[in-house]
C-alpha positions in Angstrom: -0.6 0.2 -0.3 1.7 3.3 -1.3 -0.8 6.5 0.6 -0.7 9.3 -1.5 -1.3 13.2 0.4 -2.4 15.8 -1.6 -4.0 13.3 -4.6 -5.7 16.8 -6.3 -3.7 18.7 -6.9 -1.6 18.7 -9.8 1.6 16.4 -8.7 -0.3 14.1 -6.2 -2.8 13.8 -8.8 -0.2 12.0 -11.6 1.7 10.4 -8.7 -2.2 8.8 -8.1 -2.2 7.9 -12.0 1.2 6.8 -12.3 0.8 4.5 -9.0 -2.6 2.5 -10.6 -1.2 1.6 -13.7 1.5 -0.1 -12.3 -2.3 -2.1 -11.0 -0.6 -0.8 -6.8 -2.6 -0.6 -4.1 -3.0 3.6 -3.0 -4.6 4.5 -0.7 -5.5 8.6 -0.8 -5.8 11.3 2.3 -8.3 14.1 0.4 -10.1 16.5 2.3 -13.3 17.2 0.2 -13.8 13.2 -2.6 -16.4 15.0 -4.3 -12.3 16.4 -6.1 -11.5 13.0 -7.3 -12.3 12.3 -9.9 -14.8 9.5 -11.1 -12.9 7.0 -12.4 -10.5 7.2 -9.3 -12.8 6.2 -6.5 -13.3 2.3 -7.2 -9.1 2.1 -8.0 -8.1 3.5 -4.7 -8.4 3.6 -0.8 -9.5 7.1 0.5 -9.1 8.5 4.2 -11.5 11.4 4.6 -9.5 14.6 6.7 -6.8 16.6 6.3 -2.6 15.2 6.5 -2.2 17.6 9.5 -4.9 15.6 11.7 -3.0 13.3 13.5 -5.9 10.3 13.4 -6.0 11.2 9.6 -2.7 10.3 9.2 -2.7 6.8 11.9 -5.2 6.4 9.8 -3.8 6.8 6.7 -0.6 5.2 7.1 -1.6 2.1 9.3 -0.6 -1.0 6.7 1.2 1.4 5.0 4.7 0.6 3.1 5.5 3.9 1.1 4.1 7.8 1.9 3.8 10.4 -0.8 4.4 13.7 1.7 3.4 17.2 -0.1 2.4 19.7 2.1 -0.5 22.3 0.3 0.2 25.9 0.7 -1.8 27.4 3.5 -1.6 31.1 2.0 -3.2 32.3 5.7 -0.3 30.4 7.8 0.8 32.7 11.5 4.2 31.5 9.7 6.6 29.9 7.8 6.9 27.4 10.0 3.6 26.9 11.0 2.8 26.3 8.0 5.5 22.8 6.4 6.3 21.8 10.9 4.0 22.2 12.4 1.3 20.2 9.9 4.2 18.0 9.3 4.1 17.1 12.8 0.7 14.4 13.8 3.0 12.2 10.1 5.8 12.3 11.7 4.1 10.9 14.5 1.6 8.5 12.4 5.1 7.1 10.6 6.9 5.9 13.8 4.0 5.0 14.7 2.7 2.9 11.9 6.0 1.2 10.9 6.3 3.1 6.8 9.7 2.1 5.6 9.8 4.5 3.1 8.9 8.6 1.9 9.1 10.5 -1.1 8.4 14.3 -0.6 8.7 17.7 -2.4 10.2 20.1 -0.7 13.1 22.9 -2.2 16.7 23.3 -3.9 18.8 25.0 -1.5 20.4 23.7 1.3 23.9 23.8 0.4 23.8 27.8 0.0 24.3 29.8 2.9 20.5 31.7 1.6 18.7 28.5 2.8 18.1 30.2 6.3 15.9 33.2 5.6 14.2 32.2 2.0 10.7 32.4 3.4 9.0 29.0 1.5 12.2 27.4 1.4 13.0 27.4 5.2 10.0 26.1 6.0 10.2 23.2 3.9 14.3 22.4 4.8 12.9 22.1 8.6 9.5 20.0 8.1 12.0 17.4 5.6 14.5 17.8 8.8 11.0 16.6 11.2 10.3 13.7 9.2 14.0 13.3 8.2 14.0 13.0 12.7 11.7 9.8 12.3 14.7 7.8 11.3 12.5 6.9 8.1 14.2 5.9 4.3 13.4 9.0 2.8 14.3 10.9 -0.3 13.2 14.4 0.0 12.7 15.4 -3.9 14.4 19.2 -4.2 12.4 21.4 -6.1 13.3 24.4 -8.3 10.5 27.1 -9.5 8.0 24.6 -11.8 7.4 25.5 -15.9 3.3 24.9 -14.4 2.8 27.4 -12.5 3.3 29.9 -15.0 -0.1 28.4 -15.7 -1.5 31.3 -12.8 -0.6 33.5 -15.5 -2.3 31.9 -17.6 -5.2 35.8 -18.1 -2.5 37.6 -17.4 -0.1 36.4 -20.9 -3.5 35.3 -22.7 -4.7 39.2 -22.4 -1.9 41.2 -22.3 0.9 39.3 -23.9 2.9 40.2 -20.2 5.0 37.8 -17.7 5.6 39.5 -14.5 8.1 38.1 -11.1 10.7 39.7 -9.1 13.5 38.0 -10.5 15.9 39.2 -12.9 14.9 38.5 -16.0 18.0 37.4 -17.8 18.9 35.1 -14.8 19.4 31.8 -16.3 17.5 29.5 -13.4 16.9 25.6 -13.4 13.0 25.3 -13.3 11.2 21.7 -14.4 7.7 19.9 -15.3 5.6 18.9 -12.8 5.0 15.4 -15.7 8.2 15.3 -14.8 8.3 15.5 -10.6 5.2 13.4 -10.9 8.0 10.2 -13.0 10.5 10.8 -10.6 8.2 10.8 -7.4 6.7 7.4 -8.5 9.4 5.0 -9.7 11.0 5.7 -6.0 7.8 5.4 -4.0 7.3 1.8 -6.2 11.7 0.8 -5.8 12.0 -0.7 -2.9 15.4 -1.4 -2.6 16.0 2.0 -1.2 17.3 3.2 2.0 19.3 6.1 4.0 18.2 9.5 4.2 19.1 12.0 0.6 17.7 14.5 -1.5 16.9 14.3 -4.6 17.5 17.0 -7.2 15.3 17.3 -10.4 16.5 21.0 -12.8 14.0 20.1 -15.7 17.1 19.4 -19.2 19.0 23.6 -18.9 18.9 26.3 -16.6 16.5 29.0 -18.9 15.5 32.5 -18.0 12.2 34.9 -17.8 13.6 36.5 -20.3 14.1 33.1 -22.4 10.4 31.6 -22.1 9.3 34.9 -23.1 10.6 34.1 -26.3 9.8 30.8 -26.1 5.9 31.2 -25.5 5.6 34.3 -28.0 6.8 31.7 -30.6 4.6 28.2 -29.2 1.3 31.1 -29.3 2.2 33.1 -32.1 2.2 35.7 -30.3 4.7 38.6 -28.8 4.7 37.4 -24.9 7.0 39.6 -23.3 8.9 39.0 -19.6 8.5 42.1 -16.9 10.6 42.5 -13.9 8.8 44.4 -10.8 9.8 45.0 -7.3 9.4 43.3 -4.7 7.4 45.7 -2.1 5.0 45.2 -4.9 5.3 41.4 -6.0 4.1 41.0 -1.8 1.1 43.4 -2.0 0.3 41.1 -4.9 0.3 38.4 -2.9 -2.0 40.7 0.4 -4.3 41.4 -2.4 -5.2 37.2 -2.9 -6.0 36.5 0.8 -2.2 35.9 2.1 -1.5 35.8 6.3 1.2 39.4 6.2 3.6 35.7 7.5 3.2 33.8 4.0 3.5 36.6 2.1 6.7 37.8 2.5 7.4 33.9 2.7 6.5 34.1 -1.4 8.7 37.5 -0.8 11.3 36.1 0.5 11.5 32.8 -1.3 12.1 35.2 -4.5 14.6 37.5 -3.5 16.9 34.8 -2.2 16.1 32.1 -6.0 17.3 36.0 -7.3 21.2 35.5 -5.1 21.1 32.5 -6.5 19.1 29.5 -4.0 18.3 27.1 -7.5 22.4 27.5 -8.1 23.3 24.7 -5.0 23.4 21.8 -6.9 25.4 19.9 -10.2 24.2 19.3 -12.4 24.3 16.2 -13.3 22.5 13.4 -15.9 21.0 12.1 -12.8 19.2 14.8 -12.1 18.8 16.4 -15.3 15.0 15.8 -16.1 13.3 15.6 -19.5 10.3 17.9 -20.7 11.7 20.7 -21.5 10.2 24.9 -21.7 9.4 24.2 -25.5 8.2 20.9 -24.6 5.5 22.1 -21.4 4.0 24.8 -23.5 3.0 23.5 -26.0 2.0 20.2 -23.8 0.3 23.4 -21.0 1.1 26.3 -21.7 -1.0 26.4 -25.8 -4.0 24.1 -25.1 -4.5 26.0 -21.3 -5.5 29.1 -23.4 -6.8 28.3 -26.2 -9.5 26.0 -24.8 
């Protein structure tokens, strides 16, 4: 039995689909089972509730071999530590109590850099990893740069204004990965019972790419001009406050972007093992263009 948290999210639903293709028993934790596609209801064991709840994770982890751990966005949390570490404490206790053997978690790049202690969401996520590791479970922390798929949050601006925004320099080349590659790596590790110990596994996409590079590719794929515009960190934070984020979580997003602008995501050397296949052009053709035309 493999437990998948956040099964309706961008990464989680792809993990579930991949595991089911291998005829693996899957149990999901979900607040609202109606959000699961109808086709899944007879294929997975559903535990209703939040994976921040002690009773929910205790029931979900019972008899489980492995767990896919992803903390959802907690936009109104009191702090990034509350959002990541406190959220995960019940699960850490349940991992011990139920004898779960392996955990594959979604986290962030940056541990090897001096920026890690003041990187907002990243700092909270790395502290969450330390909590999970402290249980002694065999653990693979999948360390991520920014996702290509995050651009979908600016789909309306790209479609209507031909613009997308970030406070990060438009010329800075950073790794960027597609969620489908993350799900593929996570599924492979969840299905593989041969590994042990605790390690970080970086997922870097096929190349480092700047926002200006992205704008050129988007323009070419869409057949219309699209431009990247750098905005101030103050304006960036204000946007999240307008979206209803708490002060602490809006600041956490801003601190993370600031750290990335200073090279947070460049602390891991690229290797064949951490280079994943989906390029940005391919992602635009397969995901962004259909989303904008749909």
